[in-house]
C-alpha positions in Angstrom: -10.4 16.3 -9.3 -9.2 13.1 -11.3 -12.2 10.3 -12.6 -9.9 7.5 -11.2 -10.6 9.5 -7.4 -14.2 8.7 -8.3 -13.3 5.2 -9.5 -11.1 4.6 -6.0 -14.6 6.1 -3.9 -17.0 4.0 -6.1 -15.0 0.4 -5.0 -14.7 1.4 -1.4 -18.8 2.0 -1.6 -18.9 -1.2 -2.8 -16.6 -3.0 -0.3 -19.0 -1.0 2.7 -21.9 -2.3 1.6 -20.9 -5.6 0.1 -19.5 -6.1 3.7 -23.2 -4.3 5.3 -25.0 -6.8 3.2 -23.0 -9.5 4.6 -24.2 -9.1 8.1 -27.6 -8.6 6.7 -27.8 -12.5 5.7 -26.1 -13.4 9.4 -29.2 -11.5 10.6 -31.0 -13.4 8.7 -30.3 -16.7 8.6 -29.8 -16.0 12.6 -33.7 -15.7 12.4 -34.5 -18.3 10.6 -32.3 -20.0 12.3 -30.2 -21.6 9.1 -26.6 -22.5 8.6 -24.3 -19.8 7.0 -22.5 -21.7 4.3 -21.7 -18.8 2.1 -22.4 -15.7 1.1 -25.0 -14.4 -1.7 -23.6 -15.1 -5.2 -24.9 -11.2 -5.8 -22.5 -9.9 -2.6 -19.9 -12.0 -4.1 -20.2 -9.6 -7.1 -19.9 -6.8 -5.3 -17.2 -8.0 -3.7 -15.5 -8.6 -7.2 -16.8 -5.1 -8.5 -15.6 -3.1 -5.5 -12.5 -4.8 -5.8 -10.9 -4.4 -9.1 -12.6 -0.6 -9.2 -9.9 0.4 -5.4 -6.8 -2.3 -7.6 -7.7 0.0 -11.0 -8.0 3.9 -8.6 -4.6 2.8 -6.3 -3.0 2.7 -9.8 -4.1 5.0 -11.4 -4.4 7.7 -8.8 -0.7 8.0 -7.5 0.2 9.3 -11.3 3.7 8.7 -12.6 5.9 6.4 -11.8 9.3 7.4 -11.3 12.7 5.7 -11.8 15.1 4.4 -9.1 17.8 3.8 -10.8 20.6 6.8 -9.6 22.5 7.4 -12.8 18.7 8.2 -14.3 17.7 11.6 -16.0 14.5 12.0 -13.7 16.4 12.4 -11.1 18.3 15.3 -11.5 16.5 17.1 -8.7 18.9 16.6 -5.6 22.3 15.3 -6.7 23.9 13.9 -3.2 27.2 15.8 -3.2 25.7 18.4 -2.8 23.6 17.7 0.0 25.6 17.0 3.6 22.8 18.3 6.3 22.5 14.4 6.4 26.2 13.5 7.3 27.6 12.5 10.4 30.8 12.5 11.4 30.6 12.4 15.4 29.3 8.8 16.3 30.5 5.7 18.3 33.0 4.5 15.6 35.4 6.2 16.8 35.7 4.5 20.0 37.8 2.0 18.5 41.0 2.6 17.5 41.2 3.1 13.4 44.1 0.3 12.9 43.3 -3.4 14.4 46.7 -4.8 14.3 44.9 -8.9 14.5 46.6 -11.5 13.1 45.0 -14.8 12.9 47.1 -17.7 13.8 
């Protein structure tokens, strides 16, 4: 497996640990009867690092981006004229007359 996959797993683990640390911190504040004003700074740092690692892995793991232009040389796997499997000729449009001679006055 590639490095990007392991970086993504590490990022998810860091995000999970940060969530667990925040839950523990809130439970500690309930015991000491203090008010929750925000997560500790090390948890916020862990969240930011986990987010950056997951973002980097999400952009590198899928692979190479392909062109979406129809006339690109990279998209020559399927040509539209030879792929007749998805063309439907039996549809509800035949219930309407072929030529409607309505004129606006």
